[in-house]
Every structure is written in C-alpha cells, then in structure tokens.
C-alpha positions as CSV (number, residue, x, y, z in Angstrom):
1,M,353.9,119.7,105.9
2,K,351.6,120.1,102.9
3,R,351.3,116.3,102.7
4,I,350.3,116.0,106.3
5,A,347.7,118.8,106.0
6,F,346.3,117.2,102.8
7,A,346.1,113.8,104.5
8,V,344.4,115.2,107.6
9,S,341.9,117.2,105.5
10,F,341.2,114.1,103.3
11,L,340.7,111.9,106.3
12,G,338.3,114.5,107.9
13,M,336.2,114.7,104.7
14,A,336.0,110.9,104.6
15,V,334.9,110.6,108.2
16,F,332.3,113.4,108.0
17,S,330.9,112.0,104.8
18,C,330.4,108.6,106.4
19,I,328.7,110.1,109.5
20,G,325.7,111.3,107.4
21,A,325.5,108.3,105.1
22,G,322.8,106.5,107.0
23,G,320.8,109.6,107.7
24,F,319.1,109.9,104.3
25,R,315.9,108.0,103.5
26,S,315.2,106.6,100.1
27,T,312.8,108.7,98.0
28,S,311.2,105.5,96.8
29,G,308.0,104.3,98.4
30,T,307.1,101.1,100.1
31,Q,304.1,100.0,98.0
32,P,304.7,97.7,95.1
33,P,303.5,98.5,91.6
34,V,300.2,96.8,90.5
35,I,299.5,95.4,87.1
36,T,295.8,96.3,86.7
37,H,295.1,94.8,83.3
38,S,297.0,92.5,80.9
39,Y,296.4,90.7,77.7
40,A,298.2,88.7,75.0
41,V,296.9,86.2,72.3
42,D,297.4,82.6,73.4
43,K,297.8,81.1,69.9
44,G,300.1,82.0,67.1
45,S,302.6,80.9,64.6
46,Y,306.4,80.6,64.9
47,G,308.0,83.7,63.5
48,Q,305.2,86.1,64.4
49,T,305.5,89.1,66.7
50,W,303.9,88.4,70.0
51,K,302.4,91.5,71.6
52,I,301.9,91.6,75.4
53,Y,299.7,94.4,76.6
54,I,299.9,95.7,80.2
55,E,298.4,98.5,82.2
56,A,300.0,99.2,85.6
57,E,300.1,101.8,88.3
58,D,302.2,102.6,91.3
59,P,300.8,104.6,94.3
60,D,304.3,105.8,95.0
61,G,305.0,106.8,91.4
62,D,308.4,105.1,91.3
63,M,308.1,102.3,88.8
64,L,311.5,101.6,87.3
65,K,311.5,98.6,84.9
66,I,309.5,95.7,83.5
67,A,311.1,92.3,84.0
68,S,310.2,89.5,81.5
69,V,311.2,85.9,82.0
70,L,310.7,83.4,79.1
71,Q,310.4,79.7,79.5
72,Q,310.0,77.0,76.9
73,E,310.2,73.3,77.9
74,G,313.1,71.6,76.2
75,V,315.0,74.9,75.7
76,R,317.7,76.7,77.7
77,Y,318.0,80.3,76.8
78,R,321.4,82.0,77.5
79,Q,319.6,85.1,78.8
80,P,316.0,84.1,79.7
81,V,315.4,87.5,81.5
82,D,315.1,90.9,79.9
83,Y,314.4,94.3,81.4
84,I,312.7,97.3,79.8
85,F,313.2,100.6,81.7
86,L,310.3,102.9,81.9
87,K,310.3,106.6,81.0
88,K,310.0,109.1,83.8
89,S,306.5,110.0,82.5
90,D,305.5,106.3,82.9
91,Q,306.6,105.8,86.5
92,K,303.2,106.4,88.1
93,Y,300.9,104.9,85.4
94,V,301.7,103.0,82.3
95,K,299.7,101.4,79.5
96,G,301.2,99.9,76.4
97,F,302.6,96.7,74.9
98,L,305.8,94.7,74.9
99,S,306.9,93.1,71.7
100,L,308.6,89.7,71.4
101,E,309.8,88.4,68.1
102,T,309.3,84.7,68.1
103,Y,311.6,84.0,65.1
104,N,314.5,84.7,67.6
105,L,313.3,81.8,69.7
106,R,313.5,78.1,69.4
107,E,311.2,76.6,66.8
108,P,309.0,73.8,68.3
109,S,310.3,70.3,67.6
110,A,310.5,66.9,69.2
111,T,312.7,68.4,72.0
112,A,311.3,71.9,72.2
113,S,307.7,72.5,73.4
114,P,305.3,74.3,71.2
115,R,304.3,76.5,74.2
116,L,306.0,79.6,75.4
117,T,305.5,81.0,78.9
118,L,306.3,84.6,79.6
119,K,306.2,85.9,83.2
120,V,306.1,89.7,83.5
121,T,306.6,91.8,86.7
122,I,307.2,95.5,87.3
123,I,309.9,96.5,89.7
124,D,310.0,99.9,91.4
125,K,313.1,101.9,92.5
126,A,312.9,100.4,96.0
127,G,313.0,96.9,94.6
128,N,309.3,96.2,95.3
129,E,307.8,93.8,92.7
130,S,304.3,93.6,91.4
131,K,302.5,90.2,91.2
132,Q,303.4,88.3,88.1
133,A,301.3,88.4,85.0
134,V,301.7,85.1,83.2
135,F,301.1,84.6,79.4
136,N,301.2,81.5,77.3
137,L,301.6,81.2,73.6
138,D,300.9,77.9,71.9
139,Y,302.4,77.6,68.4
140,V,299.8,76.6,65.8
141,G,300.1,76.2,62.1
142,E,299.0,79.7,61.3
143,E,298.9,83.1,62.9
144,S,295.7,83.7,64.9
145,G,294.4,86.4,67.1
146,S,296.0,89.3,65.2
147,G,292.7,90.4,63.6
148,A,290.7,90.1,66.8
149,S,289.8,93.3,68.6
150,L,291.6,94.0,71.9
151,P,289.8,93.9,75.2
152,A,289.3,97.0,77.3
153,P,291.3,99.1,78.3
154,F,293.6,98.3,75.3
155,D,290.9,98.9,72.7
156,Q,290.9,102.7,73.3
157,G,293.0,104.6,70.8
158,N,296.7,104.2,69.9
159,I,298.5,102.0,72.4
160,P,302.2,102.8,72.6
161,K,305.0,100.3,72.4
162,L,306.9,100.1,75.7
163,G,309.8,98.2,74.2
164,N,311.2,95.0,72.7
165,I,311.7,91.9,74.8
166,L,315.2,90.7,73.8
167,I,315.8,87.1,74.7
168,E,319.1,85.7,73.3
169,G,320.1,82.2,72.3
170,K,318.6,78.9,71.3
171,Y,320.2,76.1,73.2
172,P,319.0,72.6,74.1
173,P,318.7,71.9,77.8
174,Q,321.8,70.9,79.8
175,P,322.0,67.1,80.2
176,T,321.1,65.9,83.7
177,A,323.5,63.6,85.4
C-alpha cells in the first residue's frame, strides 16, 4: 500500500510540475549587447601578448560571455573558439581588455599566414549576440604598437583585464580530397 501511495504522489508531483513549466518567462531581455568601442594593435611580433580592448553595454543588463574566434590561414586550431564569462558587475556595462599570448599559436611559415584574425562577439543570457568586432594582427619582425597611447575611451585610467583568450593546438590544415 505504501508503494502505491508513493507512486501516486510521485506521479502527481511530476504532472503538476510539468503544468507550470511553460508559464515562466525568461528574465533575460530581447535586446542584444552592443560593442561600442574596440581597439587592438594591428602589427606585432610572434611571441608577444596581443591585447584586445573592448567596451560594451547591454540595455537589458544580461551580458553573459565574450566569444572569441581565431583564424589563421594555413592553420587548423583544435579549439578555435574561447569563451570568457563576465562578472555579475559587468553584465550591463563592461570596459577592459582580453589577452592573447601569441607564442601559443602557430609561428608564421611557408604554410602558415603571418596574419591572425580574431572575431569577438558578446552573448547575453538569452543567446542574443552583438555584432562582431574583427581584429587583425600582422606578424612583423619586431613588436610594435606597445608604446603607442591608447585611443579613447581606453586612455582613461587603469583598464582591467577581462580574461585570457585560450586557443589550443597548432595543427596544419586538413588535406582536401
């Protein structure tokens, strides 16, 4: 008898929990985040740290993560996408820089292009995406741009680091058949 009572009560809880499942709306908004300003040097040397500066806002205040996609002609990365999750205090407005260590990437060669392309978007809790900010870094013989002053609004005070872009692996492209 106890088993039947337990089974009926369990079934009742399952049914009533399913009835209200569609009744709740997401607390996330419908407006996508907007990258208002962005900057990165476009020339540098292999092995340097590449800093990508972004400023973004979300009218709904629900920015969740920054997605970064790396491309380099002649190279296939095992994990070409990386996500950096934002702090709760940065979900409405964020200004800072992302850091990419180029010594972890493929060194330019006859098969690997000397140009990196990084595409950055911000995704909110509802899955809305900002427009892409695209950055290119051309490897040159020596580091350049590190001593130059930053453009506004990144020239105002101490700009926080938002996180490290971690892209793994250095593989040649797959052969085409």
